[in-house]
C-alpha positions, 0 to 999 in steps of 0.5 A, a space after each residue: 788303277 785298281 782303286 780307280 777301277 773299284 771307284 768307277 765300279 760303284 760310283 754310279 750309285 753314289 749320287 743316286 743311292 741317297 734316295 734309297 737311304 731309309 730315314 728310320 735308320 738314323 741312330 740318335 740314342 744317347 743315354 742320360 748318363 751322357 749329361 756328365 760328359 762334355 763336348 760334341 758327340 763323337 759320331 761313328 757312322 755306318 750302313 747296316 742291313 736293316 731290311 732285305 735278305 740280311 735284315 734279320 741279322 743286321 737288326 740283331 747286330 744293331 741292337 748289340 751296337 746300341 748296347 755298346 753305345 750305352 755301355 760306353 757312355 755309361 763309362 764316360 764316352 770316348 775322349 770325354 765325349 759321348 758317343 753317337 752311332 749314326 746309321 742308315 739302312 742299306 736294304 741289303 742292296 750294294 748300290 745304296 752303300 757308296 751314297 750312304 758313306 758319302 752322306 755320312 762323311 760329307 753331310 753328317 760329318 761323322 768322326 769315324 766310320 765302321 763297315 756294315 754287315 756282309 761281304 756284298 755290302 762291305 765291298 762297295 764301301 771300300 772305294 769310299 774309305 780308301 779315297 777318304 783314307 778312313 779306317 774301316 772295320 768290317 763286320 762278317 765280310 769274307 775276303 773283302 780286302 783281297 781285291 783292294 789290299 787297303 792297309 786300313 781295312 780290318 775284318 771282324 770275322 774269324 776266317 783268318 789269313 785265308 778267308 776263302 779256304 777257312 769257311 769250308 776247311 773244317 767241313 772237309 777235314 771232318 769229312 775225310 776222317 769218316 769211315 767210309 771216307 768220302 770220294 766225291 763232292 758237289 759244290 753249288 753257289 749263289 752267284 754273288 760275292 760271298 758265294 763265289 769266294 766261298 766256292 773257290 775256297 771249297 774247290 781248293 779244299 777239295 783238291 787238297 783233300 784228294 776229293 773229286 768234284 763231280 758237280 760245280 754250278 752257280 744259280 742266280 742269287 734271287 733263286 728260292 726254288 732250288 728243287 731243280 738244282 738239287 735234282 741236278 746235283 743228286 744225279 751226280 751222286 756226290 758223297 759230300 755237298 758244299 752249299 755257298 748261299 745267303 739266307 733266302 736261298 739257304 732256306 730254299 736249299 734245305 727245303 729242296 733237299 728234304 722235298 727231293 729226298 736227296 741224302 749225300 753223306 754230308 751237306 752244308 758248309 758255307 750257308 749264311 742264314 742257318 745261324 739265325 734263330 728265326 730261320 732255325 725255328 722255321 726249319 726245325 727238324 729239317 735241319 737235322 744232319 746239316 753241318 755248317 759254318 758258324 762263328 761263335 756259340 755259348 759252348 763251354 770252350 767259348 765262354 770268354 770274359 764279358 760275353 755272358 753279360 752281353 748276351 744276357 743284356 741282349 736277350 732281355 731286350 730282343 723280344 721288345 726290339 723284335 730281333 733274333 731272340 738268342 743273338 748267337 751269330 751276330 751279337 758278339 761280333 757287332 759288339 767286338 767290332 766297336 770294342 776294337 775301335 774303342 780301344 784304339 781310340 783310347 790307347 792313341 787318344 786320337 781320331 786320326 785314321 792313320 794313327 788308328 790304323 797303325 795301332 790296330 795293325 800292331 796290337 792285340 785287342 781284348 774283346 767279348 770274343 777273347 783276344 783278337 789280333 789282325 794279320 795280313 790284309 786286315 784279316 784275323 791273324 789266325 782262323 777260328 772258324 767252327 763247323 756245327 752240326 744240327 742234331 736231334 731237333 724235335 720241333 719248330 720251338 724257338 726256345 729249344 735252340 738255347 740247348 747247345 746240345 742240338 747245335 754241336 761244334 764238331 770242329 776244330 778240335 779245340 772248341 769241339 762240343 760233340 761228335 759228328 753224326 755220319 752219314 747225314 741219313 743217320 742224323 735224319 733218324 732223329 726227325 719226329 
């Protein structure tokens, strides 16, 4: 009944969404080295946010996936066949997603599928994957499988076995070690899938650390003027503020906090968008003191085998392709997403989804993000979330964000690259 309910939830989009599929998005690049390969291309299909709110991150992911395609074909493809990525722009609109995957499977006849980017776009793909019994490796989706419990879903995100908790757990852990110890917290979230899940985890983390929640509200996800929200939070005088937002409202929240002069002791936590180089440059010194989740940065403790070469390839092409200049947030994850699928195909010499799913569940994968193993519900067996604080940003110059000293990993300890500046107001002193 759960599967039927989920299918009914999204089926209204299946027959109508094809009109929204962007023609520009079909990927057909096969390098000349593929000429040495034989057989029909091995087609991998998916949706990707190439426009809309997640578009900047989605386009960055796509370039990384194209690099994987080129690298793989240069080494002979998969099972002796050139690989071909077929993708459509979901426009950051969940309603387009079921139609995209139906078209990929029924019309394009792809051999394999992968998930698109983000919680809100992966959830509507799940009923199609389940109905067709397809393996689905999602890209940076938070707790997508919690409502489905589908055995052949796997998540390329380091949130671990308790995704909702892990997004903000390190934020709370760092905060309660400060002096004076904070006592109260405000939680504010966009009224969308990610915001709801991350805010639920924040409530549980607040309870576990003995903090009192003094403000807990949602706002419509399309809201960009967040000054009224910030003023309402400020009236409760919280020590900490957890924000669970998507890129447009993440920008709006930073600007609103600056405009109102609101100065809690720590602020950030679960904001999608602050990892984007373009958004970092747009906000510049306004980011000083904000502490927020991230997944990977090129700090010394995270220089895994192959990741430096990948980033150099990506950054050399980023300007020409008009995507995120640095690619720290999306690139290793999008590349690793396909590395996992690739290694499963090679190891099993099979394209059978049941066989691939069994293999992925049981094995460890060597990726540019280090060793990856999946556990319960297809999540990573162990969390590897980061909390990163912006410090000493002097301008809006994009190039400065190559300097990792202004993006400091403050948790967890095993990946730490510096210390938290506390309270938030102290970090503001570095603003020019």
